[in-house]
N, C-alpha and C positions, 0 to 999 in steps of 0.2 A: 429455655437455652439461648442465648445469643450468640450469633456466628458473625465472624468478621470476613469479607471477601478480600482476596488479594491475587496476586499473580507473582509466581516465582519462574524465571527462566521462561516466559510466554506461557505458562500453564495456569490456568485459574484453579482456584480451591478455596476451601473455607476452613476456619479453625474455630473451635470453641473457645470462649474465655467466660463460661458461667461463673467462674470463681469470684467476679466482680459481683455478682449477685448473691453467692451462695457461700463463698469462701473467704469473707473479710477477716475472720480470725485464722491467720496463718498456721498457729500451733495445733488447731484441731483439724487440718487438712487431711484427709486420707491419702492412702497411696496412690489411689486410682485417680487422684487430682494431679500427680506428678506429670503426666501427659500433657495436661492443660498448661502447666508452668513451662514446660520445655517447649511447647508450641508457642506460648508467648515470648520466649526468648528468641525463637527463631523468627518471629514476626518482627523484632526489633532489629536484629542484627544481620540477617541475611539480605542480599541484594535484591530487593522487589522492585518491580517496575510498573508502580502505581502511579498513573497520570504522567509519566514520561513523555515530554515533548521536545521537539525540534523546531527552530525558527528559520525561516529563508531570508533572504536579502530584502524582500519588501514587507516583511513582518509577519508573513502568513504562518500560523502555527499548525503543527501535525503532530498526531500522537505516534509513538514509537511502539514497535512490538518485537518480540524475539521468538523466532521460528528456527528450532534447531541451533545451530552455532552462529547463524546471520541475525542481524538486528537491521529491521526494515522500517520505513515509513508505514503507517498504517494507513494511509491515503494517497491518492495520486497527488503530484505536485501542482500548484496553481501559481507558480511564480511568473513574472513578466520581465524581469531583469537579470542580465548576467551578475555573475558573483562580484565583479568589479563595479556595479550599478548601472552600467550602461543598458538602456531599454532593449528587448528583443522584441524587433518589429511585429505587431499585429497585423494579421491580414484579414480584414473585414470582408473582402469580397472575393468572389472566384478569380478576378482578374488578378487582384493582389497576391492571392495563393498560387496563382500559376506563375506570375513573374517571379515570385520568390525560388520557385523549383527551376525555371528556366536559368537564373543568374547564380543560382547555388547559395543563396542567402537564407539566413535563419528567419524563421517566423512561426507564430503560434495562432491558434484561433480557439474559440469555444465552440463545443459542439452545438450545431445548428446555429452558430453565430449567436447564441443566448448567453449573456452574462450569468444568468441564473444557473445555468448547468455547471458554470465553473466553482461554484460555491459547493459543490458536491462530487462532482466528477473531476474536477480540475481542468487543465488546458490540454489542447492537442498540439504537439510541436513536429515540426518536419525535421529530417536527418540532418540538416544543416545546422539547426539549432542543437541537436543532440551532439554532434561532432565538433562544435566551435570549442576552440582552447580555452575561451574564457571560462566555460562551464556555469551552470547555473543551480546546480546541486548546492546545498548548504555546506559550508566548511566542515571538513570531516566526513563527508558523504559523497556518493558517486552514483552514477547511472548503472545499473548492474550489467555485468558481462553477459554473453551467452552460457557460460560456464557457471555463473552464480545462479542464473534462473534454472538451469539444471539441478544444481544443489537444493534449490527451494523445492521443485517439484518433486525431487527424489525424497525430501523429508514429509511431504504431504501425501505420500501413496505411490508415487511413480507418475510419469506422463500419462498413463491410461486412466488414471482414478485421480489426480491432483484437484482437477476442478471441482470435485465434490466439497471438498473443505475450503478450497480459496474462494469460491462464490460467496458474497454476502447473502444473507436469508431475505433480504429486501431488495426491491427496486427490478428484479429479473421478472420476465414474464411469469404469469401465475401458473403456466403448465409447463414450466421448466423441470428438468430431470432432477434426481434426488440430489440434495445438498445437506450438509452437515456444518454445523456452526464452527468456525475456526477464527484464526486470529487475523488472517489475511483481508477478509470483507471485500473482495473484489466486488466494484460496482460496474454496471454495463456502461461503459463511457464511449463506445463506438469509435469511429475513426473517419479521417478526411481524405478523399483522393480527389485531385483537382476541385472541381467546385461540387463535387457529390459527397454526401455524408452517407455512412453506412446505415442499410437498412430502410432508405427513404425516409429518415427522421423517426422511424419507429423505435420506441426506446425498450430496454429491458432485454435485448438480443445477443449483443456481443461486446466484448472489451478487448481492447489491445493495449500492448506495452512495448516500447522500444528496449533492445539492449543496446551496450555500447559497442558491441561487436558488429561490424559493418553491415547495417540494415536488417539484421536477424531481429526477430520479435516473438512474443508470445501472446496468444489470445484464448480467450475462454468463449464459448457459446451456450445460450440458454438449454440446448438440447443435447449437449455432450458432457460426458463425466470427465473426458481428460483435457489435457492442455496441448493447444496446437502450437508448434515451431516451426518458423518458417522465414523467409526473408522477402522484401518488397523495393518498391520504388522509393528513392530518397524525397519524393514530393508528397509522400504519404505523411497525414497528420495522426500521431498516435499519442497515447498517455504515457506518463512516466512515474514508476516508483522508484524511489532511491534507496540505497542500502548503506549501510555504515562502513567506513574504512576499517581495515584490519579488525573484523568483527571475530575472525578465529583465535 
């Protein structure tokens, strides 16, 4: 039996098409092969999200996932320019990060100031970058509001349990609490506040995302099953996941 893996509306599944090996003569097909043909027709004509991608203004490519009625980026954004091509200032030092906060200027950094982290975790942005009218989400996408984050966590089992499905199966501390494989695949990206990075540089502990609702955020922890909702200083550097416009 040969199986074809695919995704429909964000859900993974497999369909058999052993007729390729066993049913070359259509006239001799048995009635129980009707399901196989119907499955094959579905595979061709229904809107599957196989290898769906979106590209930002810098040319970075991200996978796309559908969870409930929402369409999300499957990774944290790693862009360093606004949508109009103007660079978002990088804060490489503690002093540069503090100045951006003092002056209300947009800024980004890599976790631990290490560019290697950007390849998997994306960049950390302060609130002033999030709130800048020029925007840095790809065209047709935006930073999710507090309500949109709530919609996501509701579809993942509610705020007290959503972390189980939202966390990736990799990169979290080995003694993390229960996790289940899901589409969101959150990695522990940490945060920055002034010159300090979360967890003293220890990886695998926490991740934080901005919402577009003034300074509200969501976070996950290695030892908690739920999702935390809170607000913070505009100086904080956190990750960003974008959601598609008008997904409903």
